[in-house]
N, C-alpha and C positions, 0 to 999 in steps of 0.2 A: 266761248273762248276762255272766259274766266273760270268756268267749271273745269276745263281741261287742265289749267294751271294748278288748280287746287288738287286735282287727282294726281298730277305728276309730283307735286310737293309731298303729298301723303305717301306715295310710293318710294320716294327718296328717303323719307324719314324711316319708313319700315325697313328698307334695305340697310340703313346705317345701324339701326337697332339690332338687326339680325347679325351683322358683321361683328358688332361689339360683343354680342352673346357668344359667338363662336370663338372669339379671341379669349374671352374669360374662361370658357370650357377648356381650351388648349392649355392655358396657364395653370389652371387647377390640376389638370391631369399630369403635367410635367412636374409640378411641385409634389404631388402625391407619390409619383414614381421615385423621386429623389429621396424623400424621407423614409420610404419603405425599403431602401436598398440595404445589403448586409454591411456590418461593421467589422473591422479587423479585431481578432482576439489576442490579448496579451497574456492570458493565463496559461496553465499547463493543461495537458490532455486530461479529460475527466477519467476517473477510475472506471474501468470497464470499457474504455475506448480502445482504439487500435493498439496503443502501447501495452495494455494489459492482456492482450490476446496473444502475446509472443509465447512460443513453446516453453513449457516449464523445464528448468535445468536440474540436473542431479545435484546433490549436496557436494560442495567443493571439498576436495581433499587437499593434502599438503603438496603444493607445487614442487616438482622436481624430486619427489621422494620415491626411490625405487623400492620394490618389494624387499622386505627384510628376510635375509637368509643367514643361517649360522655359518660363521667362517670355518673353513675346513680346518680340522685339527683342533678346534677350540672346545669340543665336547669330549665326554668320556670315551666315546667310540673312536675319536681321533687321536687319543693319547697313546703313548707307548706303554704297554702293560709291564707290570713288574715280573721279574724272572722268578719262576717257581722252581721248587726242587726237581720236579719232573722235567723241567726245561734244561737242566744243567747236568753236565758230566763233571763230577768232582774228583780230583786226584790230589795227591800230596807228594812232595819230594824234599829230600834233605838239601839245604842250601847253606850249610854252615861253612864259613870262611875261616881258615886256620888263623889263629891269632885274635879273633874277635872275642870279647869278654863273655858273650852268650852264644848259644847255638841257635840255628834258625831252620825252620821248616816252612816252605812256601806251599800254600794251597791254591790250586788252579780251579776256576769255575768256568767251564766252556759251554757256550750256548748252542744247543743242538735242536732248538724248538722249531726252526724253520722261519722264524721272524725275530726282529729285534726286540729286546726287553731291557728293563732298567734294573740296576742293583745299587743300593746305597746303604750305608750303615755298617754295623758290626755283625758278623756271623756269630752264631753260638759255637763254642769249641770246648769239648770235654776230652780229657785224656783218661783212658781206662787203666786201672792198676789193680793188682791183687787186693789192695786195701779199699777199693771203691773208685768213685769217679772224682777226678780233679778238674774243676772248671777254670778255664783261662780267664784272666782279667783284661779289660780293655786298656789300651795304651793311652787313650785320651786324645789322640790325633783327630783333627777335624774331619768331618764326614763330607764327601762330595758325591752327588748323584751322577752316575755314569750310564750311558747306553751301551749295552753289549750287543754288537751286531751278530746276526746269525753266523755261526761257525767261528766266532772269535771268543777270546777268553779274557777274564780279569783275574787278579791275584790279590792275596793278602798274606801277611807273614805271621808266623808264630815264633816267638823268642822264648827260650827257656835256659836255665842255668846248666852248665856242664857239671857232671858228677866227678869232681877231682878229689874226693875225700879218701879214695882208696878202698871204700867199702862197696857193698852191693847196691846201696841206695834204694830208691823206690822204682821198681821195674814198671815200664810202660808197655801195655799190651795192645792198645788200639787208640784210634782217633775218631771222634764223633763230631761231624760238622752239620750245622743247621743254618741254611742261608737266611739272610735278614728277612724279617716279616713272614717267616715260615714256621711250621710246626713239624714238618717231615724232615727227618735227619738221614744222613748217610754215614755209615760206619766204614772206616778205612784202616788198612794196616798202618802201623806207626813207622814212618821211614827214618826217623832221627835216631839219636843215641838211645841206647837201651834203657837208661835209668836217669832218674833225677837225684840230686843230693837228698838224703833222708832228712826230713824235718828242717829244711832250709827255707825259711819264709822271707829272707832278705832279698831274694831275686825270684819272684813268682813267675809262673808262666803267663805271658802277655800276648795279646793279638792286636794287629792293626786293623783299621777299617778296610772295607772293600776298595781295591785300587791302590792300596798303600805299598804294594810290592810289585815288582816286574818279573818277567820271565827269567831274566838273568840274575835276579837276586837270590 
């Protein structure tokens, strides 16, 4: 009987030790699992990570900038060309008004080129005489650039002294006109009075700039 009690006591102690060992194993396993778990990151993504794998972009341009184009009409090709002698029909007519202190011839320059062109400045004007060529002087009036539309005309005047001396004076045989910025001339019949006062330098032959005379002058 005493032996059975000892055996039972020994079995109880062994069971208690076994239970304690199991509990210690479970506690260690739980603690090991807790310490090995992941921790939250507070840093930035590492170089070469997902953020660096984004598709490469092209070099940025200037935002909102449209392709540059030359404005129409701002280059040489867009400008109105100058009138050349070949573009013009040049004629001259007497426009002397009775009572004026000087006589007047008006020169017309008509654009027949098929396109608009510009004329500005003073034309070259020479009167031909038996004694040689007499060049007209500029009046000094301001120059204004004007566009002569196709089929339209512009005018300038030639003023010269009347020969009231009673003598034959200096006979005029022709008129030579050279448009501004040109070298090609046009020779016309002289439409005005037949002569100038001989050796009268007090009232020379003068011309106005292009556009200084009108059709009715």
